[in-house]
N, C-alpha and C positions, 0 to 999 in steps of 0.2 A: 672757817668762815671767811669769805673774802672781805677785804677792807678797801677795795678800790671800786669806784662806782660802776665802771664798765664790767668788772668781774661779777658783781652782784646781778647786773642784767644778764650777763652770759649764763650764770647758774640757773637763772629762771627760765631762760630760753632752752638750755640743755634739757632741763626737767620736762618741759612741754614736748620737746621733740622725742625724749625717751618714752613718755607715755603714748605718743602717737605711734611710734614704731611698735610698742607693745600691742596696741590695738591691731595693727597690721598682722603681726606674728600670730596673735591669738586667733584672728579670723581665718588665717591660713590653716591652722590646726582644726578649727571647726569645719571648714569646708572639706578637709581631708577626711575627717570622721563621717561627714555626710556622704562622701563618695564611697567609702568603705561600706557603709550601710546599704547604699543603693547596689553595690556589687553583691553583697550578701543576699539581698532581696531578688536580684536577677532581673529587674525591670529595665529593659534596654533603653527606653525613652528617658527614664530618670537617670540612668548612668550617664548617657550622653549629655544631658543637662548639667548634672553636677560636675562632670569632668570639664566641660567648657568653662563653667564658672570658676573652678579651681585653677585652671590654667590661666585664665584672664587675671585673676586675682594675684597669682604668683608673679606674673609679668609686670603688673602694676607695682606690687610690693618691691620687686627688684629695681624697676625703673626709678622709684622714688628713694631708693637707698635703705629701705627698712630691712631688707635682707640682702645677702650677697648674691649677685647674679649666678655664681656657680651653684649655690645651693637651690636657687629657683629652678635651674636647669635640671639638677639632680632630682628634685622632688617632682617635677613634671614628668621626668623619665619613669620614675617609680609609679607615678599615677597611671601612665600609659601602659606600663606592664600590667598593672592591676586590672585595667579596663580590658586589655587584650586577653588576659586570662579568663575573664568573666564572659567574654563574648565567644571564646573558644569552647567553652563547656557545653 
């Protein structure tokens, strides 16, 4: 437990930031599951919508530092392959 006033404030700030980053990461997982479901269903309009939302969200999460930019790029690439495989069938 911190015994310095500034460190007490910093612990509170860090906890708020951790929870906010957790929300961003959790939403990315939810959007990825939605994209996978859309690909399984085969609805081209829904796939395009979900893919766009997923890519936008990953870019925003990486820009704010919730996830590493390289991780965002890797996940977007994997999503693009998933979408390309669905449209090729």
